[in-house]
C-alpha positions in Angstrom: 50.0 -4.5 -9.1 47.8 -4.2 -12.1 44.1 -5.0 -11.7 42.5 -6.8 -14.6 39.2 -5.8 -16.2 37.5 -8.9 -14.7 38.8 -8.0 -11.2 37.6 -4.4 -11.6 34.1 -5.6 -12.5 34.1 -7.9 -9.5 35.0 -5.0 -7.2 32.2 -2.9 -8.7 29.7 -5.7 -8.0 31.0 -6.1 -4.4 30.7 -2.4 -3.7 27.0 -2.7 -4.4 26.4 -5.2 -1.6 25.5 -2.5 0.8 24.0 -2.7 4.3 21.0 -0.5 5.3 20.0 0.2 9.0 16.3 -0.4 9.5 14.6 0.5 12.8 12.5 -2.7 12.7 14.9 -5.4 11.6 18.3 -3.8 12.2 20.9 -4.3 9.4 19.4 -5.2 6.0 21.7 -6.6 3.4 21.3 -5.7 -0.3 21.8 -9.2 -1.7 23.0 -8.5 -5.3 24.2 -5.9 -7.7 20.9 -5.8 -9.7 18.9 -5.2 -6.5 21.3 -2.3 -5.7 20.8 -0.9 -9.2 17.0 -1.2 -9.0 17.0 0.6 -5.6 19.2 3.4 -7.1 16.8 3.8 -10.1 14.8 7.1 -10.1 11.5 5.0 -10.4 12.3 3.4 -7.0 13.8 6.4 -5.3 10.5 8.2 -5.8 9.1 5.9 -3.1 11.1 7.9 -0.6 8.6 10.7 -1.2 5.4 8.5 -1.0 3.9 8.1 2.4 3.2 4.5 3.4 -0.1 5.3 5.3 -1.3 8.5 3.6 -2.7 11.0 6.0 -2.6 8.8 9.0 0.0 11.1 10.5 -2.9 13.4 11.3 -3.9 10.8 13.8 -0.5 9.2 14.7 2.2 11.9 14.6 5.0 9.3 14.1 3.4 7.7 11.0 5.7 9.5 8.5 7.4 6.4 7.1 7.5 5.8 3.4 6.9 3.1 0.8 10.6 3.0 0.4 11.0 1.8 4.0 8.3 -0.8 3.4 9.7 -2.2 0.1 13.2 -2.6 1.6 11.6 -4.4 4.6 9.7 -6.7 2.4 12.9 -7.7 0.5 14.5 -8.4 3.9 11.7 -10.7 4.9 11.8 -12.4 1.5 15.5 -13.2 2.0 14.6 -14.8 5.4 11.8 -16.8 3.8 14.0 -18.1 1.1 16.6 -19.1 3.7 14.0 -20.8 5.9 12.4 -22.8 3.0 15.8 -23.9 1.7 16.7 -25.2 5.2 13.7 -27.5 4.9 14.7 -28.9 1.6 12.6 -26.7 -0.7 14.7 -26.2 -3.8 15.0 -22.5 -4.8 17.6 -21.7 -7.4 19.8 -18.6 -7.4 17.8 -17.2 -10.3 14.5 -17.9 -8.5 15.8 -16.3 -5.3 16.9 -13.2 -7.2 13.5 -13.0 -9.0 11.6 -13.3 -5.7 13.6 -10.5 -4.2 13.1 -8.3 -7.2 9.3 -9.0 -7.4 8.7 -8.2 -3.7 11.0 -5.1 -3.9 9.0 -3.7 -6.8 5.5 -4.9 -5.7 4.4 -1.4 -4.6 6.4 0.7 -7.0 3.2 1.8 -8.8 1.8 3.6 -5.8 1.1 7.3 -6.3 0.9 10.1 -3.8 -1.7 9.4 -1.1 -2.2 6.3 -3.3 -5.8 5.3 -2.6 -7.1 8.9 -2.7 -5.4 9.3 -6.1 -6.9 6.1 -7.4 -10.4 7.4 -6.5 -10.1 10.9 -7.9 -7.7 11.7 -10.8 -6.0 8.4 -11.9 -9.1 6.2 -12.2 -9.3 2.9 -14.0 -5.6 2.1 -13.4 -4.8 0.4 -10.1 -1.4 0.7 -8.4 -0.9 -3.0 -9.1 -1.3 -2.3 -12.8 1.2 0.6 -12.6 3.7 -1.5 -10.7 3.5 -4.0 -13.6 4.1 -1.1 -16.1 7.2 -0.1 -14.2 8.5 -3.6 -14.0 8.1 -4.2 -17.7 9.8 -0.9 -18.5 12.7 -1.7 -16.1 13.0 -5.1 -17.7 13.8 -3.4 -21.0 16.5 -1.2 -19.3 17.9 -4.3 -17.6 17.9 -6.4 -20.8 15.4 -9.0 -19.6 16.8 -9.6 -16.2 13.4 -9.0 -14.6 11.5 -11.5 -16.8 11.3 -14.2 -14.2 10.3 -11.7 -11.4 7.5 -10.5 -13.6 6.3 -14.0 -14.2 6.2 -14.7 -10.5 4.6 -11.3 -9.8 1.8 -12.1 -12.2 1.3 -15.6 -10.9 2.3 -17.1 -14.2 5.4 -19.0 -13.1 5.0 -22.8 -12.7 5.9 -22.8 -9.0 2.7 -21.5 -7.4 4.1 -21.0 -3.9 6.5 -18.3 -5.1 3.6 -16.0 -6.1 2.0 -16.8 -2.7 5.2 -15.3 -1.0 4.4 -12.1 -3.0 0.6 -12.0 -2.7 -1.5 -14.1 -0.5 -3.2 -14.1 3.0 0.3 -14.5 4.5 2.7 -12.8 2.2 5.9 -10.8 2.9 4.0 -7.6 2.1 1.5 -8.1 5.0 4.2 -9.4 7.3 6.1 -6.1 6.9 3.4 -3.5 6.7 1.6 -4.7 9.8 4.8 -4.7 11.9 6.2 -1.5 10.4 2.9 0.5 10.6 2.5 -0.7 14.2 6.0 0.6 15.0 5.6 4.0 13.5 2.1 4.6 14.6 2.7 3.3 18.1 -0.3 1.0 17.9 1.1 -2.1 19.6 -1.7 -4.5 18.5 -0.1 -4.8 15.1 3.3 -5.9 16.3 3.1 -9.5 14.9 5.8 -12.1 15.2 6.9 -12.0 11.5 10.2 -13.8 12.3 8.4 -16.9 13.8 5.8 -17.0 11.0 8.6 -17.1 8.4 10.4 -19.8 10.4 7.3 -21.9 10.3 6.7 -21.6 6.5 7.0 -24.7 4.3 5.9 -25.9 0.9 3.7 -28.9 0.3 2.4 -29.9 -3.1 3.7 -26.6 -4.4 1.5 -24.7 -1.9 2.8 -22.4 0.8 1.8 -23.8 4.2 2.4 -23.0 7.8 3.6 -25.7 10.1 1.2 -26.4 13.0 3.7 -24.9 15.6 3.0 -21.5 14.0 -0.7 -21.6 14.4 -0.8 -19.3 17.4 1.4 -16.8 15.7 -1.0 -16.9 12.7 -4.0 -16.4 14.9 -2.3 -13.3 16.4 -1.5 -12.1 12.8 -5.2 -12.3 11.8 -6.4 -10.6 15.0 -3.6 -8.0 14.7 -4.6 -7.3 11.1 -8.2 -6.7 12.2 -7.2 -4.3 15.0 -4.7 -2.4 12.8 -7.4 -1.8 10.2 -9.8 -0.4 12.8 -7.2 1.6 14.7 -5.0 2.8 11.9 -6.1 2.3 8.3 -9.8 2.8 9.0 -9.5 5.2 12.0 -12.3 7.6 11.7 -10.1 10.7 11.5 -7.9 9.1 8.8 -11.0 8.1 6.9 -12.6 11.5 6.9 -9.2 13.1 6.0 -8.8 10.8 3.0 -12.4 11.4 1.8 -11.8 15.1 2.0 -8.6 14.7 -0.1 -10.5 12.6 -2.6 -13.2 15.3 -2.9 -10.6 18.1 -3.2 -8.7 16.3 -6.0 -12.0 15.5 -7.7 -13.0 19.2 -7.6 -9.6 20.3 -8.8 -9.8 17.8 -11.7 -13.3 19.1 -12.7 -12.1 22.8 -12.6 -8.9 22.1 -14.5 -10.8 20.3 -17.3 -13.0 23.5 -17.6 -9.9 25.5 -18.1 -9.7 27.1 -14.7 -6.1 27.9 -13.5 -4.8 25.8 -10.6 -1.3 26.1 -9.4 0.4 22.8 -9.5 3.7 21.2 -10.7 3.9 20.1 -14.3 3.4 16.4 -13.4 0.4 17.1 -11.2 -1.1 19.5 -13.7 -1.0 16.8 -16.4 -3.1 14.4 -14.3 -5.5 17.2 -13.3 -6.1 18.2 -16.9 -6.3 14.8 -18.5 -8.5 11.7 -18.0 -6.1 8.8 -17.5 -7.2 5.2 -17.8 -5.8 1.9 -18.7 -6.5 2.7 -22.4 -4.1 5.7 -22.6 -1.6 4.8 -19.8 1.5 4.5 -21.9 5.3 5.0 -21.4 4.9 8.8 -21.7 2.3 8.8 -19.0 4.4 6.5 -16.9 7.3 8.8 -17.0 5.2 11.8 -16.0 3.7 9.6 -13.2 7.3 8.9 -12.1 7.7 12.6 -11.3 4.6 12.8 -9.1 4.8 12.4 -5.4 3.4 13.6 -2.1 5.3 16.9 -2.3 3.5 17.9 -5.5 0.1 17.3 -3.9 0.8 19.1 -0.6 2.5 22.0 -2.3 -0.5 22.5 -4.5 -2.9 22.2 -1.6 -1.1 24.9 0.3 -1.4 27.2 -2.7 -5.1 26.4 -3.2 -5.9 27.7 0.3 -6.4 31.1 -1.3 -8.1 29.9 -4.5 -11.2 31.8 -5.6 -13.3 28.6 -5.7 -14.9 28.2 -2.3 -14.8 24.4 -2.4 -11.1 24.2 -3.3 -10.0 26.9 -0.8 -12.0 25.6 2.1 -11.1 21.9 1.7 -7.5 22.9 1.3 -7.5 25.0 4.5 -9.3 22.3 6.4 -6.7 19.6 5.4 -3.6 21.8 6.0 -4.9 23.1 9.3 -6.3 19.7 10.4 -9.7 21.3 10.9 -11.5 18.2 9.5 -15.2 17.5 8.9 -17.1 15.8 11.7 -17.8 12.1 11.1 -20.5 9.9 12.6 -20.0 6.2 12.2 -22.9 3.8 12.5 -23.5 0.0 12.2 -26.4 0.5 9.8 -26.7 2.6 6.7 -27.4 6.3 7.2 -31.1 6.9 6.5 -32.1 9.3 3.7 -34.1 11.3 6.2 -31.2 11.9 8.5 -28.9 12.8 5.6 -31.4 15.3 4.1 -31.9 16.9 7.5 -28.1 17.3 8.0 -27.7 18.6 4.5 -30.6 21.1 4.9 -29.1 22.4 8.2 -25.7 22.9 6.8 -27.1 24.6 3.7 -28.6 27.2 6.0 -25.3 27.6 7.9 -22.9 27.9 5.0 -22.9 30.3 2.0 -22.8 27.6 -0.6 -24.9 26.1 -3.4 -26.2 22.5 -3.0 -23.6 21.3 -5.5 -20.8 22.9 -3.6 -22.1 21.6 -0.3 -22.1 18.0 -1.6 -18.3 18.0 -1.2 -18.7 18.6 2.5 -21.8 16.6 3.4 -21.8 13.0 2.2 -22.3 9.4 3.3 -20.1 6.4 2.6 -19.0 3.1 4.2 -15.8 1.2 5.1 -15.3 -2.6 5.2 -12.9 -4.7 7.3 -12.3 -8.3 6.6 -9.3 -9.7 8.5 -9.2 -13.0 6.7 -10.7 -13.7 3.3 -10.4 -17.5 2.5 -12.2 -17.0 -0.8 -9.0 -15.4 -2.3 -6.4 -17.6 -0.7 -6.0 -19.6 2.5 -3.6 -19.8 5.4 -3.1 -23.6 5.3 -1.8 -25.3 8.5 0.4 -28.3 7.9 0.2 -31.0 10.6 3.0 -33.5 11.3 0.6 -36.3 10.6 0.6 -35.1 7.0 -2.7 -33.4 6.5 -3.5 -29.8 5.8 -6.4 -27.6 7.1 -7.4 -24.0 6.6 -6.7 -22.0 9.7 -10.4 -21.4 10.4 -10.8 -25.2 10.7 -7.5 -25.9 12.5 -7.8 -23.1 15.1 -9.6 -23.7 18.4 -10.3 -20.0 18.6 -13.9 -19.3 17.6 -13.1 -15.6 16.8 -10.9 -16.6 13.9 -13.9 -18.1 12.1 -15.8 -14.9 12.9 -13.1 -12.7 11.4 -13.7 -14.3 8.0 -16.9 -12.3 7.8 -16.6 -8.7 6.4 -17.7 -6.0 8.9 -19.2 -2.9 7.3 -19.5 0.4 9.0 -21.4 3.4 7.6 -20.7 7.0 8.1 -21.9 10.6 7.4 -19.5 13.5 7.2 -20.4 17.2 7.6 -18.8 20.5 8.7 -18.7 21.3 12.3 -20.5 24.4 13.5 
């Protein structure tokens, strides 16, 4: 029997509807050929080599999952959300559903290695959200405009507002996945939110994403879970000091590289060490070099730097690789100048370093945790009587109102004796 060209094309499309096995949700279906092709693209495959939670594995040994895991999980939740909303009469066309899946799949594609550390050291002035948009626009050229609607939704420029809220809001698919996923891999049970129920309770009223009143308790647990996950995982003191040390190490490497000092690194990593990259000069050539940069480049370089002649580079590298981290003291009030100067003076006497070199090891900073920020967007509760209230007004839990206020903690870091 002869197979026609049309039938061959159909078979190729069908072969791309793969199933992935995820430890959180079980089997995840790739819904379309274009999603399959995007996942297969080198830009997206790089996410397999980008840690989801940076150096948190120094605290929680199981936290080695990647941004690839997270992106696939977000796409799965988006499919569930589309199905849930359609069952309630919310019209979502085939093209809109495809665009939503593409937008959430690619929402984190711009993350670099140890993302937040990189953004604060050698790729400054360009956020990972900006880079994600660069990637999406470049992919749109390759896919001949098939990502145009996804980009509109991602940027919040599409006429149907609730679609952007599914991508980015106080209750979006991104947060629903990363809390549950990071909870699973870290073993911190407090973040194990009921994402399935929250999605089942979603609805759209006046083009706004709302949560039906039956889901209010799940939403309360979501907000509390987010607060606890920040303090226990994302802002855990060991993770915080490890990231600050990595920032200082990359900053020092950047400064030395610009002065012409030789630092072993991959071609991609060397480029970002030697050049000042900002939104002004971030073009397609820089994007393609960035696409070759991942956690392996950074860790490989750090291992080599352990024997570098610069005392700051070598010591910070050894401390990170061997997990012999700086001591960190966390306070509820800012660290006083007197206390900082006394610590600095003591460590200056203990260590054979200049004041400039020691500044990489003795420093103060702060962290902020705000579980729910209603100034950016709201979790609106929809009551069967027809009215809508922000969750802080609708909830009978007083702590939900309290969690809208940012909590700032201050810290000082310095070498152990």
